C-alpha positions in Angstrom: 0.0 0.0 0.0 1.3 3.5 -0.9 2.6 5.5 2.1 0.4 8.4 2.9 1.9 11.9 3.3 1.1 15.1 5.0 2.7 18.4 4.2 2.8 21.5 6.4 4.0 24.9 5.1 5.8 27.3 7.4 6.4 24.4 9.8 9.7 25.5 11.5 8.1 27.6 14.3 4.9 28.7 16.1 1.6 27.1 15.1 3.2 25.4 12.1 5.7 23.5 14.2 2.9 22.6 16.7 0.8 21.2 13.8 3.7 19.1 12.6 4.3 17.9 16.2 0.6 16.8 16.6 0.4 15.2 13.1 3.6 13.2 13.7 1.9 11.8 16.8 -1.4 11.0 15.3 -1.1 10.7 11.5 -0.7 7.2 9.9 1.9 8.3 7.3 4.9 10.4 6.7 4.8 14.0 7.9 6.8 16.7 6.2 7.8 19.9 7.9 8.5 22.5 5.1 10.0 25.9 5.5 11.7 28.6 3.4 14.9 28.5 5.4 16.7 25.1 5.2 18.7 25.6 8.4 15.7 26.6 10.5 13.7 23.8 9.0 16.3 21.2 9.9 16.7 22.7 13.4 13.0 22.2 13.9 13.2 18.6 12.7 16.0 18.0 15.1 13.9 19.4 18.0 11.0 17.1 17.1 13.4 14.1 16.7 14.7 14.9 20.2 11.1 14.5 21.4 11.0 11.0 19.9 9.0 11.9 16.9 9.7 11.1 13.2 9.4 14.0 10.8 10.7 14.6 7.3 12.0 17.9 5.8 11.5 19.5 2.4 12.5 23.1 1.5 9.4 25.1 0.4 9.2 28.9 0.0 5.6 29.7 -0.9 6.7 33.2 -2.2 8.8 31.4 -4.8 6.8 29.8 -7.6 9.7 27.6 -8.7 10.0 26.3 -5.1 6.3 25.4 -5.1 6.5 23.6 -8.4 9.6 21.7 -7.4 8.0 20.6 -4.2 4.8 19.5 -6.0 6.7 17.4 -8.4 8.8 15.9 -5.6 5.7 14.7 -3.7 4.0 13.6 -6.9 7.1 11.5 -7.9 7.9 10.1 -4.5 4.4 9.5 -3.2 2.1 9.7 -6.2 0.4 12.8 -4.6 -0.3 14.4 -1.2 -3.0 13.2 1.3 -2.9 16.1 3.7 -1.9 19.7 3.0 -1.9 22.4 5.7 -1.2 25.8 4.3 0.1 27.5 7.4 2.8 29.8 6.1 1.9 33.5 6.5 3.1 36.9 7.7 1.9 39.8 9.7 3.3 43.2 10.5 3.3 44.2 14.2 0.8 46.9 15.3 3.7 49.3 16.0 5.4 48.8 12.7 6.0 52.1 10.9 6.2 50.6 7.4 3.9 52.6 5.1 0.4 50.9 4.9 0.6 50.6 1.1 3.8 48.5 1.5 2.3 46.4 4.3 -0.7 45.7 2.0 1.5 44.6 -0.9 3.8 42.4 1.2 1.1 40.9 3.3 -1.2 40.0 0.4 1.7 38.7 -1.7 2.3 35.9 0.9 -1.0 35.4 2.7 -3.2 35.5 -0.4 -1.3 35.3 -3.7 1.4 32.9 -2.6 -1.0 30.6 -0.8 -3.2 30.7 -4.0 -0.1 29.5 -6.0 0.3 26.7 -3.5 -3.3 25.6 -4.0 -3.0 26.0 -7.8 -0.1 23.5 -8.0 -1.0 21.2 -5.1 -4.7 20.7 -5.5 -4.3 18.6 -8.7 -2.0 16.2 -6.7 -4.3 15.9 -3.7 -5.3 12.2 -3.5 -8.8 11.0 -3.2 -9.9 11.2 0.4 -7.4 14.1 0.9 -7.7 16.9 3.4 -6.7 20.5 2.7 -6.5 23.0 5.6 -5.9 26.7 5.0 -4.9 28.5 8.3 -6.8 31.7 8.3 -7.8 33.9 11.3 -10.8 35.2 13.2 -9.5 38.6 12.0 -10.9 37.7 8.6 -14.5 37.8 9.9 -13.9 41.0 11.8 -12.4 42.6 8.7 -15.2 41.3 6.5 -17.8 43.0 8.8 -15.8 46.3 8.4 -16.0 46.1 4.5 -18.6 48.1 2.6 -21.9 46.3 2.1 -21.0 45.8 -1.6 -17.7 44.1 -0.8 -19.3 42.0 1.9 -21.9 40.8 -0.5 -19.3 39.7 -3.0 -17.1 37.9 -0.4 -20.1 36.0 0.9 -21.6 35.2 -2.5 -21.7 31.7 -3.9 -20.9 32.8 -7.4 -17.7 34.7 -6.8 -14.9 33.3 -8.9 -11.2 33.0 -8.1 -10.5 35.5 -10.9 -12.9 38.1 -9.4 -11.5 37.5 -5.9 -7.9 37.9 -7.0 -8.9 41.1 -8.8 -10.5 42.4 -5.6 -7.4 41.5 -3.6 -5.2 43.4 -6.1 -7.6 46.3 -6.0 -7.2 46.6 -2.2 -3.4 46.7 -2.7 -3.6 49.3 -5.4 -6.0 51.5 -3.4 -3.9 51.0 -0.2 -0.8 52.2 -2.1 -2.7 55.4 -3.1 -4.0 55.9 0.4 -7.6 55.4 -0.9 -8.5 52.0 0.5 -11.0 53.4 3.0 -12.8 55.3 0.2 -12.9 51.9 -1.7 -14.8 50.3 1.2 -11.9 48.4 2.8 -11.0 48.2 6.5 -7.6 49.5 7.8 -6.0 46.0 8.1 -3.8 44.4 5.5 -3.7 41.2 7.5 -7.4 41.1 7.9 -8.0 41.6 4.1 -5.4 38.9 3.3 -7.3 36.5 5.4 -10.7 37.5 3.9 -9.1 36.5 0.7 -7.8 33.2 2.0 -11.1 32.2 3.6 -13.1 33.2 0.5 -10.7 31.3 -1.7 -11.1 28.2 0.4 -14.9 28.4 -0.2 -14.4 28.9 -4.0 -12.0 25.9 -4.3 -14.2 23.7 -2.1 -17.1 24.3 -4.5 -14.9 23.6 -7.5 -13.7 20.3 -6.0 -17.3 19.2 -5.3 -18.1 19.9 -9.0 -14.9 18.6 -10.7 -14.0 15.7 -8.4 -17.4 14.8 -6.8 -16.4 11.2 -6.0 -13.0 11.9 -4.5 -14.2 12.8 -1.0 -11.6 15.6 -0.6 -12.5 18.1 2.2 -11.0 21.6 2.0 -11.6 24.1 4.8 -10.3 27.4 6.2 -9.8 27.7 10.0 -8.8 30.0 12.8 -6.3 28.5 15.3 -7.3 31.2 17.8 -5.0 33.9 19.4 -1.8 32.0 20.0 1.5 33.0 21.6 3.9 33.2 18.7 6.4 35.6 17.2 3.6 36.9 15.1 0.9 37.4 17.7 3.0 38.2 20.8 3.3 36.7 24.2 0.0 38.0 25.7 -2.1 35.6 23.6 -4.1 33.1 25.7 -3.3 29.9 23.7 -0.1 28.0 23.4 1.0 26.9 19.9 0.0 23.3 20.7 -3.5 24.5 21.7 -3.6 26.6 18.5 -2.8 23.5 16.5 -6.0 21.7 17.7 -8.5 22.9 15.1 -6.1 22.7 12.0 -5.2 19.1 13.1 -8.8 18.2 13.6 -9.6 19.3 10.0 -6.4 17.5 8.7 -7.5 14.3 10.3 -11.2 14.2 9.5 -12.0 10.5 9.2 -12.3 8.6 5.9 -15.8 8.9 4.5 -16.5 12.2 6.3 -18.5 14.6 4.1 -18.3 17.7 6.2 -17.2 20.3 7.0 -16.2 21.3 3.5 -15.7 24.8 2.2 -16.3 26.2 5.7 -14.6 28.5 8.1 -13.9 26.5 11.3 -12.8 27.7 14.8 -12.7 25.7 18.0 -13.6 22.7 15.8 -17.0 24.3 15.0 -18.2 25.8 11.7 -18.5 29.6 12.1 -20.8 32.0 10.3 -19.1 33.8 7.4 
């Protein structure tokens, strides 16, 4: 029988590392910690090995299309595809960061939305039947959505929004932020929040597409919020440890064979949330 494989992006620290740790304890297959930086990734693998866990490493920089394509072909050749994909890699500027908002918007959306979209473009075709895809979003996406203009809210919640339209809206936010006109365009004042609106909405679009194009494959794709977690990104005041933050992403990654839901949902604390 073919060995099953789980792949986690941005796995060298924080929530990503905690997801890899939990999967390596519970998943019946090979677990890959991927990270942009080879040295940091290998250090993280060493740490988990010292805990008695078995983890594999592969370099993967989601901001580099060649890196994504190389990784996809590696997993396709070695395993015939991927069974679990957790898109965890992401960035956030600190509240006190003085980088101009237009720059923050461009940099944040490039990774959190556009690069994650590239991951999904190249990895979804190699997700095996019965596969699980988990996009790590944030509760900030719901808050930011509720701060958008009614017209934008309607599009992000609609069942007929396409990936092309969504990507156009994400680019529009960046363009308007760079001109200092995003508020007039109906956007909230949070680049991170908008990037996660994009990721959550993209998850819903791709889940609908999977149901239509691969109806018998039983693949479940969801977005989730790990909660407010103590990481480099969120700071030390957050109430959850990284291991606690990993609970919902891992729950979705390990939905049992034959499960039909959740699919195309936004999930927090293991429960489907209103979008």
